DRENKOLGU-730300 format. One line per field, with one value per residue: residue number from 1; x negated, z, y negated of N, C-alpha, C in turn. Coordinates in Angstrom, 2 decimals. Example, Ala and Ser with C-alpha at 12.3 -4.5 7.8 and 13.67 -1.06 7.14 Angstrom:
pos = [1_2]
nxx = [-13.19_-12.85]
nzz = [7.80_7.08]
nyy = [5.69_2.25]
caxx = [-12.30_-13.67]
cazz = [7.80_7.14]
cayy = [4.50_1.06]
cxx = [-13.20_-12.90]
czz = [7.80_7.87]
cyy = [3.30_-0.03]
REM end
This chain:
pos = [1_2_3_4_5_6_7_8_9_10_11_12_13_14_15_16_17_18_19_20_21_22_23_24_25_26_27_28_29_30_31_32_33_34_35_36_37_38_39_40_41_42_43_44_45_46_47_48_49_50_51_52_53_54_55_56_57_58_59_60_61_62_63_64_65_66_67_68_69_70_71_72_73_74_75_76_77_78_79_80_81_82_83_84_85_86_87_88_89_90_91_92_93_94_95_96_97_98_99_100_101_102_103_104_105_106_107_108_109_110_111_112_113_114_115_116_117_118_119_120_121_122_123_124_125_126_127_128_129_130_131]
nxx = [-80.78_-81.71_-80.45_-81.54_-80.28_-80.83_-81.08_-82.66_-83.56_-85.91_-85.46_-83.66_-85.21_-87.14_-85.54_-84.87_-87.40_-87.78_-85.93_-87.10_-89.37_-88.16_-87.12_-89.48_-90.37_-88.63_-88.69_-87.12_-85.88_-85.95_-87.42_-86.62_-84.56_-84.27_-82.04_-81.67_-79.68_-77.40_-78.96_-80.29_-81.43_-82.57_-83.40_-85.33_-87.13_-87.93_-89.17_-87.76_-86.69_-87.80_-89.28_-88.42_-90.65_-92.30_-90.70_-90.38_-93.06_-93.74_-92.00_-92.55_-90.92_-89.16_-87.54_-84.14_-82.23_-81.01_-78.81_-77.16_-76.21_-72.91_-70.02_-67.81_-67.69_-66.42_-63.97_-62.82_-62.59_-60.79_-58.59_-58.05_-59.49_-62.26_-65.52_-67.18_-65.74_-65.79_-67.24_-69.26_-70.28_-73.00_-73.45_-71.70_-72.87_-75.27_-74.37_-73.28_-75.59_-77.08_-75.44_-75.66_-78.39_-78.37_-77.17_-79.11_-79.85_-82.10_-82.55_-83.38_-84.47_-82.50_-83.28_-84.70_-83.16_-82.96_-80.64_-77.57_-76.36_-73.13_-71.51_-70.69_-68.04_-67.05_-67.04_-65.15_-62.89_-62.60_-61.79_-59.30_-57.85_-57.76_-55.66]
nzz = [-5.98_-9.37_-12.39_-15.45_-18.61_-21.62_-25.11_-27.38_-29.58_-31.15_-31.07_-28.94_-26.82_-26.76_-25.93_-23.38_-22.27_-22.07_-20.07_-17.96_-17.67_-16.79_-14.36_-13.03_-12.59_-10.68_-8.13_-6.74_-3.77_-4.11_-6.57_-10.07_-11.94_-14.69_-17.28_-20.06_-22.74_-25.07_-26.45_-29.21_-30.02_-32.35_-33.76_-32.11_-32.25_-34.96_-35.03_-35.61_-33.67_-30.49_-28.10_-24.87_-23.11_-24.34_-24.07_-21.25_-20.51_-21.91_-20.75_-18.05_-15.90_-13.43_-14.32_-14.14_-15.35_-18.23_-21.03_-23.35_-26.75_-27.74_-29.43_-27.93_-25.80_-26.78_-27.76_-25.46_-23.83_-25.33_-24.94_-22.34_-20.45_-18.42_-19.61_-17.84_-16.54_-18.09_-17.79_-19.28_-21.02_-22.39_-22.24_-20.21_-18.15_-17.92_-16.92_-14.47_-13.20_-12.93_-11.16_-8.92_-8.34_-7.62_-5.14_-3.67_-4.06_-5.16_-8.35_-11.17_-14.40_-17.36_-19.82_-23.05_-25.65_-28.74_-30.93_-31.82_-34.95_-36.43_-37.93_-41.35_-41.39_-38.99_-39.58_-41.68_-40.29_-38.49_-40.20_-41.07_-38.71_-38.02_-38.48]
nyy = [164.72_165.62_166.99_167.90_168.33_169.90_170.71_173.07_171.59_169.43_166.62_166.41_167.36_165.38_163.22_164.19_164.12_161.38_160.82_162.23_160.62_158.22_159.10_159.61_157.05_156.20_157.81_160.72_162.39_165.12_167.26_167.04_169.34_171.66_172.53_174.53_174.43_176.00_177.94_179.53_182.45_183.61_181.38_180.33_182.39_182.33_179.91_177.60_175.98_174.66_176.91_178.37_178.34_176.39_174.11_173.83_173.53_171.18_169.28_169.54_170.21_172.02_174.99_175.55_177.10_178.97_178.80_180.66_180.03_180.40_181.33_181.99_180.24_177.99_179.08_180.29_178.07_176.54_178.11_177.67_179.07_179.61_180.42_181.66_183.56_185.79_188.69_190.07_188.20_186.45_183.63_182.89_184.36_183.00_180.50_181.38_182.36_180.00_178.57_180.24_179.92_177.25_177.32_178.45_181.13_183.69_184.33_186.18_184.95_185.31_187.74_187.25_188.63_190.42_189.03_190.41_190.69_190.21_193.01_193.89_194.87_193.88_191.17_191.12_192.04_189.94_187.86_188.80_188.80_186.22_184.55]
caxx = [-81.57_-81.27_-80.51_-81.67_-79.77_-81.26_-81.00_-84.02_-83.94_-87.00_-84.93_-83.06_-86.31_-87.72_-84.64_-85.05_-88.69_-87.57_-85.25_-88.13_-90.17_-87.38_-87.05_-90.80_-90.47_-87.74_-88.74_-86.06_-86.40_-86.20_-87.85_-85.53_-84.51_-83.96_-81.19_-81.75_-78.35_-77.16_-80.12_-80.11_-82.69_-83.18_-84.05_-86.57_-88.03_-88.52_-89.85_-86.92_-86.53_-88.79_-88.89_-88.27_-91.97_-92.74_-89.88_-90.72_-94.43_-93.72_-91.30_-93.12_-89.82_-88.81_-86.39_-83.04_-81.56_-80.79_-77.47_-77.17_-75.14_-71.94_-68.72_-66.81_-67.58_-65.39_-62.67_-62.23_-62.22_-59.55_-57.51_-57.91_-60.16_-63.71_-66.31_-67.84_-64.90_-66.07_-68.39_-70.32_-70.67_-74.32_-73.36_-71.09_-73.88_-76.21_-73.73_-73.19_-76.94_-77.43_-74.68_-76.26_-79.66_-78.07_-76.84_-80.28_-80.16_-83.22_-81.99_-84.31_-83.95_-82.07_-84.27_-84.36_-83.00_-82.59_-79.22_-76.98_-75.53_-71.92_-71.54_-69.79_-66.66_-66.65_-66.73_-63.88_-61.86_-62.43_-61.03_-57.91_-57.19_-57.91_-54.36]
cazz = [-6.96_-10.75_-13.30_-16.83_-19.53_-22.98_-26.06_-27.88_-30.72_-30.82_-30.69_-27.60_-25.85_-26.65_-25.07_-22.02_-21.82_-21.66_-18.78_-16.99_-17.43_-15.95_-13.01_-12.41_-12.16_-9.52_-7.57_-5.88_-2.68_-4.67_-7.96_-10.99_-12.50_-16.11_-17.90_-21.52_-23.18_-26.48_-26.98_-30.30_-29.95_-33.67_-34.17_-31.33_-32.76_-36.24_-34.88_-36.03_-32.49_-29.45_-27.22_-23.47_-22.54_-24.90_-23.49_-19.83_-20.45_-22.40_-19.81_-16.72_-14.94_-13.06_-15.04_-13.32_-16.05_-19.67_-21.47_-24.77_-27.58_-27.95_-29.87_-26.89_-24.94_-27.39_-27.84_-24.13_-23.38_-26.03_-24.36_-20.94_-19.61_-18.38_-20.12_-16.72_-16.11_-18.95_-17.13_-20.20_-21.92_-22.01_-21.84_-18.89_-17.20_-17.70_-16.01_-13.13_-12.63_-12.54_-9.94_-7.81_-7.98_-6.96_-3.73_-3.00_-4.34_-6.06_-9.47_-12.31_-15.66_-18.33_-20.84_-24.43_-26.42_-30.13_-31.13_-32.73_-35.94_-36.70_-39.10_-42.44_-41.00_-37.95_-40.26_-42.39_-39.26_-37.96_-41.15_-41.10_-37.45_-37.79_-38.62]
cayy = [165.45_165.45_168.13_167.47_169.34_169.65_171.82_173.31_170.76_168.51_165.30_166.52_167.49_164.03_162.45_164.70_163.63_159.99_160.88_162.62_159.42_157.30_159.67_159.45_155.66_156.07_159.17_161.23_163.23_166.45_167.28_167.39_170.70_171.68_173.55_174.54_174.84_176.34_178.66_180.50_183.20_183.82_180.14_180.25_183.42_181.93_178.62_176.47_175.13_174.94_178.00_178.00_178.00_175.11_173.04_173.63_173.01_169.80_168.40_169.64_170.25_173.39_175.52_176.03_178.18_178.91_179.18_181.03_179.49_181.46_180.83_182.25_179.06_177.14_179.75_180.44_176.73_176.18_178.91_177.30_180.05_179.38_181.53_182.34_184.68_186.94_189.32_190.50_187.13_185.92_182.22_182.90_184.85_181.90_179.55_181.98_182.41_178.63_178.27_181.00_179.28_175.98_177.57_178.98_182.53_183.96_185.07_186.16_184.42_186.31_188.05_186.94_189.86_190.18_188.84_191.38_190.03_190.99_193.87_193.52_195.18_192.93_189.91_191.32_192.11_188.59_187.06_189.26_188.48_184.78_184.11]
cxx = [-80.97_-81.41_-80.52_-81.21_-80.21_-80.95_-82.40_-84.44_-84.98_-86.46_-84.32_-84.14_-87.01_-86.86_-84.78_-86.37_-88.59_-86.89_-86.24_-88.99_-89.45_-87.30_-88.39_-91.01_-89.65_-87.64_-87.56_-86.69_-86.74_-86.63_-86.65_-85.65_-84.00_-83.04_-81.38_-80.47_-78.36_-78.38_-79.67_-81.43_-83.35_-83.89_-85.33_-87.61_-88.69_-89.16_-89.05_-86.69_-87.61_-88.32_-88.91_-89.60_-92.48_-92.00_-90.28_-92.13_-94.45_-93.10_-91.89_-92.09_-89.47_-87.51_-85.36_-82.30_-81.43_-79.38_-77.54_-75.99_-74.19_-70.61_-67.64_-66.66_-66.46_-64.03_-62.04_-61.80_-60.92_-58.34_-57.31_-58.56_-61.66_-64.48_-67.00_-67.02_-65.09_-67.38_-69.54_-70.83_-72.00_-74.27_-72.76_-72.06_-74.89_-75.65_-73.65_-74.56_-77.38_-76.72_-75.28_-77.59_-79.42_-77.73_-77.95_-80.62_-81.36_-82.71_-82.98_-83.65_-83.53_-83.17_-83.76_-84.33_-82.66_-81.09_-78.71_-76.06_-74.28_-72.06_-70.58_-68.34_-66.17_-66.29_-65.38_-62.73_-61.56_-61.55_-59.57_-57.15_-57.19_-56.56_-53.68]
czz = [-8.35_-11.50_-14.71_-17.71_-20.93_-23.83_-26.66_-29.08_-30.28_-30.38_-29.30_-26.53_-25.68_-25.74_-23.61_-21.44_-21.37_-20.29_-17.68_-16.65_-16.55_-14.51_-12.28_-11.92_-10.90_-8.84_-6.65_-4.77_-3.19_-6.12_-8.87_-11.47_-13.93_-16.46_-19.41_-22.02_-24.67_-27.15_-28.06_-30.47_-31.31_-34.15_-33.37_-31.90_-34.07_-36.21_-35.32_-34.90_-31.47_-28.60_-25.76_-22.85_-23.05_-24.25_-22.04_-19.68_-20.84_-21.37_-18.40_-15.61_-14.68_-13.73_-14.06_-14.01_-17.53_-19.97_-22.97_-25.49_-27.92_-28.34_-28.81_-25.94_-25.47_-27.35_-26.47_-23.57_-24.03_-25.50_-22.87_-19.96_-19.59_-18.84_-18.98_-16.20_-16.97_-18.48_-18.07_-21.12_-21.49_-21.59_-20.45_-17.82_-16.90_-16.74_-14.59_-12.45_-12.15_-11.24_-8.73_-7.38_-7.23_-5.49_-3.02_-3.24_-5.29_-7.16_-10.63_-13.55_-16.57_-19.35_-22.21_-25.18_-27.85_-30.24_-32.12_-33.67_-36.20_-37.97_-40.16_-42.01_-39.88_-38.56_-40.98_-41.39_-38.69_-38.89_-41.20_-39.83_-37.14_-37.79_-38.26]
cyy = [165.23_166.76_167.56_168.62_168.95_170.88_171.98_172.45_169.73_167.15_165.33_166.63_166.14_163.15_162.89_164.20_162.17_159.93_161.26_161.40_158.41_157.80_159.54_158.02_155.40_157.42_159.49_162.07_164.63_166.31_167.61_168.83_170.61_172.83_173.42_175.20_175.18_176.99_179.64_181.22_183.37_182.56_179.91_181.21_182.99_180.54_177.42_175.48_175.51_176.11_177.53_177.58_176.65_173.95_172.77_173.08_171.53_168.86_168.44_169.64_171.71_173.82_176.07_177.17_177.91_179.38_179.45_180.39_180.63_180.84_181.02_181.07_178.16_177.82_179.93_179.10_176.28_176.93_178.63_178.26_179.76_180.63_182.29_183.51_185.92_187.58_189.64_189.40_186.51_184.45_182.12_183.36_183.76_180.87_180.10_182.02_181.02_178.26_178.99_180.38_177.97_176.16_178.33_180.44_182.62_184.88_185.03_185.56_185.57_186.52_187.65_188.25_189.50_190.08_189.88_190.62_190.86_191.82_193.35_193.73_194.28_191.58_190.01_191.32_190.73_187.76_187.49_188.89_186.99_184.07_182.98]
REM end
């Protein structure tokens, strides 16, 4: 089987569409699945990038899961800790849900919620602790 991973940018979806075309020329026993990575909800909401429904409709591939864009993916990786170990992290939850679906569990897709922007004091605190 094949898993196609794309991001919501138009150029990435076009590349994924080319991969879908190649897979159609060389059919597999199982249908390919799609992961949409690095989702930024505010950009989907304002139309800057394609939304999940547009991408899945355009590619015609079953959605395996979504992963939200999160700075914690980079920081935890740099610290040698997988983000999936952070129970409350949305990106980690996306990865865990995908893994569960791969082993046959029926797991609902995460809901798109409004992203909470950091407050002024959170930004100030971040700069002081950046050290």
